[in-house]
C-alpha positions as MATLAB code, in Angstrom:
seq = 'GPVLVEVNGRLRGGEGIWLPIADACLGYTQVSAMCDAYLNHEAFNALPRVPAGLRAHGAWVTVRSSAGGAITRIDHERIETIRQLPSYLDEYVPLAVGKHVAMTVDACTVHGCFNLAHPDPEQLASDYATAQALVDAGLFDVEEATNRNA';
ca = [
      19.818  -20.686   64.235;
      16.181  -19.894   65.000;
      14.531  -21.914   67.746;
      10.760  -22.346   68.094;
       9.858  -21.491   71.689;
       6.075  -21.858   71.627;
       3.288  -22.419   69.118;
       0.503  -21.667   71.609;
      -1.027  -25.067   70.841;
      -3.658  -24.933   73.559;
      -7.180  -23.692   74.109;
      -7.429  -20.002   74.786;
      -7.811  -19.128   78.486;
     -10.116  -16.633   80.146;
     -12.412  -19.248   81.689;
     -14.068  -19.661   78.310;
     -15.825  -16.297   78.411;
     -14.765  -15.854   74.765;
     -16.711  -18.928   73.595;
     -19.942  -17.055   72.709;
     -17.987  -14.732   70.390;
     -16.300  -17.604   68.545;
     -19.599  -19.465   68.242;
     -21.414  -16.381   66.904;
     -18.633  -15.675   64.395;
     -17.936  -19.212   63.156;
     -20.794  -21.433   64.307;
     -18.427  -23.576   66.382;
     -15.549  -23.169   68.829;
     -12.309  -24.923   69.711;
     -14.143  -26.490   72.630;
     -17.130  -27.713   70.621;
     -14.774  -29.087   67.931;
     -12.748  -30.927   70.574;
     -15.899  -32.411   72.113;
     -17.150  -33.433   68.676;
     -13.791  -35.080   67.927;
     -14.344  -37.412   70.876;
     -18.127  -37.685   71.093;
     -19.636  -36.936   67.676;
     -17.354  -37.976   64.823;
     -19.944  -37.098   62.179;
     -20.212  -33.510   63.431;
     -16.432  -33.242   63.728;
     -15.902  -34.527   60.169;
     -18.427  -31.954   58.903;
     -16.295  -29.056   60.198;
     -14.302  -27.182   57.562;
     -10.542  -27.846   57.510;
      -9.983  -24.100   57.913;
     -12.526  -21.465   58.948;
     -14.793  -20.861   55.955;
     -16.084  -17.319   56.245;
     -17.474  -15.354   59.116;
     -21.096  -15.238   60.206;
     -20.312  -12.184   62.333;
     -17.457  -10.029   63.566;
     -16.713  -10.085   67.276;
     -15.025   -8.105   70.009;
     -14.358   -8.381   73.701;
     -14.682   -5.285   75.917;
     -12.981   -5.690   79.277;
     -14.230   -4.111   82.502;
     -11.409   -2.109   84.018;
     -10.798   -0.127   87.190;
      -8.637    2.986   87.476;
      -8.182    2.402   91.217;
      -8.042   -0.412   93.720;
     -10.426   -0.675   96.634;
     -14.017   -1.489   97.476;
     -16.857   -0.880   95.018;
     -19.229    1.692   96.529;
     -21.656    2.179   93.631;
     -22.457    0.477   90.349;
     -23.644    2.551   87.395;
     -26.475    0.303   86.221;
     -27.513    2.842   83.576;
     -24.165    2.591   81.770;
     -24.212   -1.199   81.995;
     -27.745   -1.285   80.605;
     -26.689    1.022   77.753;
     -24.035   -1.537   76.764;
     -26.618   -4.327   76.999;
     -28.852   -2.449   74.534;
     -26.183   -2.149   71.821;
     -27.086   -4.044   68.618;
     -23.823   -6.037   68.896;
     -24.315   -7.048   72.546;
     -24.064  -10.818   72.871;
     -23.548  -11.556   76.562;
     -21.380  -10.645   79.522;
     -19.413  -11.777   82.494;
     -19.605   -8.856   84.918;
     -19.402  -10.102   88.525;
     -19.535   -6.654   90.117;
     -21.106   -6.074   93.516;
     -21.103   -3.226   95.991;
     -18.524   -4.019   98.654;
     -16.449   -6.258   96.379;
     -12.758   -5.387   96.351;
     -11.154   -4.751   92.968;
      -7.566   -4.167   91.948;
      -6.495   -1.296   89.729;
      -6.394   -2.697   86.198;
      -2.840   -2.886   84.916;
      -2.902   -6.091   82.829;
      -5.070   -8.986   81.643;
      -5.072  -10.501   85.143;
      -6.621   -7.397   86.715;
      -9.692   -6.942   84.543;
     -13.045   -7.348   86.290;
     -15.251   -8.912   83.663;
     -16.163   -8.376   80.045;
     -18.898   -7.711   77.530;
     -18.961   -9.895   74.417;
     -20.040   -8.229   71.190;
     -20.801   -9.781   67.788;
     -22.567   -8.493   64.686;
     -22.646   -9.374   60.962;
     -21.920   -5.741   60.028;
     -18.325   -4.799   60.924;
     -19.205   -1.088   60.976;
     -21.981   -1.709   63.521;
     -19.561   -3.750   65.618;
     -16.931   -0.983   65.458;
     -19.473    1.636   66.507;
     -20.778   -0.480   69.374;
     -17.246   -1.342   70.469;
     -16.333    2.354   70.626;
     -19.503    3.115   72.606;
     -18.886    0.268   75.065;
     -15.241    1.279   75.519;
     -16.275    4.892   76.193;
     -18.814    3.753   78.805;
     -16.240    1.521   80.505;
     -13.704    4.370   80.407;
     -16.279    6.704   81.985;
     -16.627    4.174   84.821;
     -19.088    1.379   85.450;
     -18.552    1.617   89.192;
     -17.111    3.866   91.886;
     -14.312    2.665   94.131;
     -13.348    3.799   97.596;
      -9.610    3.622   97.261;
      -7.766    1.486   99.778;
      -5.512    3.522  102.022;
      -2.346    2.392  103.716;
      -3.232    2.551  107.417;
       0.359    1.857  108.490;
       1.683    5.058  106.885;
];
């Protein structure tokens, strides 16, 4: 018969860069609830049994690279455009000229993210599309690594 393999009963990964989105959308996070369970029973007991409505809608825009190699230029104008979006919340974008990046092929090869949250889902969707387009256009240039043994 059916066998349960995993229930994913753990905190979400990603070094916690998702926490600001959860906090903006719900007013608390898994991490804050866990801390309250141990350190502030009154606050923990005040949490709803299930999420009770959203304060905002959120999205995570990953920074991707279409090639592997060394960053030669960062497009600060595109990054600043994302930062000016009404839904912009915060970011983790550790880019630097000279830093080596891998070509993005999966969740382990992304190079940062922008967190977005907004009470209006249409505003969030518009900002998400804009941020994705800017990331797709390239936030940085890469000098592709070459195989010198070839």
